[in-house]
C-alpha positions as CSV (number, residue, x, y, z in Angstrom):
1,X,60.1,17.3,29.1
2,X,57.8,15.0,31.2
3,X,58.5,11.4,30.7
4,X,55.9,8.8,31.6
5,X,57.2,6.5,34.3
6,X,57.9,2.9,33.2
7,X,55.4,1.6,35.7
8,X,52.5,3.7,34.3
9,X,53.4,2.8,30.7
10,X,53.4,-0.9,31.6
11,X,50.0,-0.6,33.3
12,X,48.6,1.2,30.3
13,X,49.8,-1.5,27.9
14,X,48.3,-4.2,30.1
15,X,45.0,-2.4,30.2
16,X,44.8,-1.8,26.4
17,X,43.9,-5.4,25.4
18,X,41.1,-5.3,28.0
19,X,39.6,-2.1,26.5
20,X,39.7,-3.6,23.0
21,X,38.0,-6.8,24.2
22,X,35.3,-4.6,25.8
23,X,34.8,-2.7,22.6
24,X,34.6,-5.9,20.5
25,X,32.1,-7.3,22.9
26,X,30.0,-4.2,22.6
27,X,30.1,-4.2,18.8
28,X,29.2,-7.9,18.8
29,X,26.2,-7.2,21.1
30,X,25.0,-4.4,18.8
31,X,25.4,-6.6,15.7
32,X,23.4,-9.3,17.3
33,X,20.7,-6.9,18.4
34,X,20.4,-5.6,14.8
35,X,20.1,-9.1,13.4
36,X,17.4,-10.0,15.9
37,X,15.6,-6.7,15.1
38,X,15.8,-7.2,11.4
39,X,13.8,-10.4,11.8
40,X,10.9,-8.6,13.5
41,X,8.0,-7.8,11.1
42,X,7.7,-4.2,12.2
43,X,11.4,-3.6,11.6
44,X,11.4,-5.5,8.3
45,X,8.9,-3.1,6.9
46,X,11.5,-0.3,7.3
47,X,14.0,-2.2,5.1
48,X,13.9,-3.0,1.4
49,X,12.3,-6.4,0.8
50,X,15.0,-7.1,-1.8
51,X,17.4,-7.7,1.1
52,X,15.9,-11.2,1.7
53,X,13.8,-12.1,-1.3
54,X,13.3,-11.3,-5.0
55,X,10.4,-8.9,-5.6
56,X,8.7,-9.5,-8.9
57,X,7.1,-6.6,-10.7
58,X,3.3,-6.0,-10.2
59,X,1.5,-6.3,-13.6
60,X,-2.2,-7.0,-12.6
61,X,-4.7,-6.7,-9.8
62,X,-4.0,-8.6,-6.6
63,X,-6.0,-11.9,-6.7
64,X,-8.1,-10.9,-3.7
65,X,-8.8,-7.5,-5.1
66,X,-9.9,-9.1,-8.4
67,X,-12.2,-11.5,-6.5
68,X,-13.8,-8.7,-4.5
69,X,-14.2,-6.6,-7.6
70,X,-16.3,-9.4,-9.2
71,X,-18.3,-9.8,-6.0
72,X,-18.9,-6.1,-5.9
73,X,-20.3,-6.1,-9.5
74,X,-22.5,-9.2,-8.7
75,X,-24.0,-7.7,-5.5
76,X,-24.6,-4.4,-7.2
77,X,-26.3,-6.1,-10.1
78,X,-28.6,-7.9,-7.7
79,X,-29.8,-4.5,-6.6
80,X,-30.3,-3.4,-10.2
81,X,-27.1,-1.4,-10.5
82,X,-24.6,-2.0,-13.3
83,X,-21.0,-1.0,-12.5
84,X,-18.3,0.0,-15.0
85,X,-14.8,-0.7,-13.8
86,X,-12.9,2.2,-15.4
87,X,-9.5,1.5,-14.0
88,X,-7.6,-1.3,-12.2
89,X,-3.9,-1.9,-12.2
90,X,-2.0,1.1,-13.6
91,X,1.7,1.1,-14.5
92,X,4.0,3.8,-13.1
93,X,4.4,5.1,-16.7
94,X,0.6,5.4,-17.0
95,X,0.5,7.0,-13.5
96,X,3.1,9.6,-14.5
97,X,1.1,10.5,-17.6
98,X,-2.0,10.9,-15.5
99,X,-0.1,13.1,-13.0
100,X,1.0,15.4,-15.9
101,X,-2.6,16.2,-16.7
102,X,-3.4,19.8,-15.6
103,X,0.3,20.4,-15.1
104,X,2.5,19.9,-18.1
105,X,-0.2,18.3,-20.2
106,X,-3.7,19.6,-21.2
107,X,-6.7,18.8,-19.0
108,X,-7.7,19.1,-15.4
109,X,-5.7,17.8,-12.5
110,X,-7.0,14.3,-11.6
111,X,-4.4,13.0,-9.2
112,X,-1.6,14.1,-6.8
113,X,0.2,10.8,-7.1
114,X,3.2,10.3,-9.3
115,X,4.3,6.9,-10.5
116,X,4.8,4.5,-7.6
117,X,2.7,6.7,-5.3
118,X,-0.7,5.2,-6.0
119,X,-2.2,1.9,-4.8
120,X,-3.2,1.3,-8.5
121,X,0.5,0.8,-9.2
122,X,0.5,-2.2,-6.9
123,X,-2.7,-3.8,-8.1
124,X,-4.6,-2.8,-4.9
125,X,-7.1,-0.3,-6.3
126,X,-9.9,0.0,-8.8
127,X,-12.0,2.9,-10.1
128,X,-15.7,2.5,-10.8
129,X,-18.6,4.4,-12.4
130,X,-22.3,3.6,-12.9
131,X,-23.5,2.2,-16.3
132,X,-26.9,3.5,-17.2
133,X,-29.6,1.4,-18.9
134,X,-28.7,2.9,-22.3
135,X,-25.1,1.9,-21.8
136,X,-23.7,5.4,-20.9
137,X,-21.0,5.5,-18.2
138,X,-22.0,8.0,-15.5
139,X,-20.1,9.7,-12.7
140,X,-23.3,11.2,-11.4
141,X,-23.4,10.4,-7.6
142,X,-27.1,11.4,-7.4
143,X,-28.2,9.0,-10.1
144,X,-30.9,6.5,-9.0
145,X,-31.2,4.1,-11.9
146,X,-32.9,1.3,-9.9
147,X,-35.5,3.8,-8.6
148,X,-35.4,2.8,-5.0
149,X,-34.9,6.3,-3.7
150,X,-31.2,5.9,-3.0
151,X,-28.1,7.0,-4.8
152,X,-26.8,4.1,-6.9
153,X,-23.3,5.4,-6.3
154,X,-23.6,5.4,-2.5
155,X,-25.2,1.9,-2.6
156,X,-22.1,0.7,-4.5
157,X,-19.8,2.4,-1.9
158,X,-21.8,0.7,0.9
159,X,-21.3,-2.8,-0.7
160,X,-17.6,-2.0,-1.3
161,X,-16.9,-1.1,2.3
162,X,-18.7,-4.2,3.5
163,X,-16.4,-6.2,1.2
164,X,-13.3,-4.6,2.8
165,X,-12.6,-1.8,0.3
166,X,-11.7,1.7,1.5
167,X,-13.4,4.5,-0.4
168,X,-11.4,7.5,-1.8
169,X,-14.5,9.7,-1.2
170,X,-13.6,9.6,2.5
171,X,-10.3,11.3,2.0
172,X,-10.2,14.8,3.4
173,X,-7.4,16.4,1.4
174,X,-8.1,15.2,-2.1
175,X,-11.4,13.1,-2.3
176,X,-11.4,10.6,-5.1
177,X,-15.0,9.4,-5.4
178,X,-14.6,6.6,-8.0
179,X,-11.6,5.1,-6.1
180,X,-11.8,1.9,-4.1
181,X,-8.7,0.2,-2.6
182,X,-7.5,-2.6,-0.3
183,X,-4.2,-1.7,1.3
184,X,-3.8,-4.8,3.6
185,X,-2.2,-2.5,6.2
186,X,0.7,-1.5,3.8
187,X,1.6,2.1,3.3
188,X,2.9,3.5,0.0
189,X,6.5,3.8,1.3
190,X,6.3,0.1,2.4
191,X,5.0,-0.9,-1.0
192,X,7.8,1.1,-2.6
193,X,10.3,-0.9,-0.6
194,X,9.0,-4.1,-2.1
195,X,6.6,-5.3,0.6
196,X,3.5,-7.0,-0.7
197,X,0.3,-8.6,0.7
198,X,0.3,-12.4,0.4
199,X,-1.0,-13.8,-2.9
200,X,-2.8,-16.8,-1.3
201,X,-6.4,-15.8,-1.0
202,X,-6.9,-17.3,2.5
203,X,-3.8,-15.5,3.8
204,X,-4.7,-12.3,2.1
205,X,-8.2,-12.4,3.7
206,X,-6.6,-12.8,7.1
207,X,-4.2,-9.9,6.4
208,X,-7.0,-7.7,5.2
209,X,-9.0,-8.5,8.4
210,X,-6.0,-7.7,10.6
211,X,-5.6,-4.4,8.8
212,X,-9.2,-3.5,9.8
213,X,-11.1,-4.5,6.7
214,X,-14.0,-6.9,6.5
215,X,-12.8,-9.0,3.5
């Protein structure tokens, strides 16, 4: 049986505290780095917002989206186009019911988004249609009610884009022609983690501009 020499055993015991101090120092450095990283905006978006603040439920359109919606209607009216807002904020329960259409419920498929997967669920999207002179609501993209030789629908889309909305008709995989949204640079996964655009109109305008809009 090989017995460790008393000198080697003593050296190992003396070195052991030094190794533990090194490990503790490394762990402290890693913890400090994580704390610093967690305070970086880009890293924070990967974490649930509930970690540092309470996230109230969304129950209506974002204030800036509501203002831009009113401006859209007013500017369209100035061109002789009446807009019908057919949808705005939509609860997750309502979204799930819409998702079931054409699947487990009668009707055609109208969305690929389940509850919590639509910008409507966070008050950041609206749907529109054109209201004819007789009051009928139209989804006819070729309709020219103001008789200026242009599609009323696309005139509205042009105004909306100038105001900072993104148009669902530009989507390649599942175009949604009545859909307009302002995402403020936030993805659906980030919104699901509780991140929200600022409520203050001035700060929201700045955020929208940083995200690439023209709000």
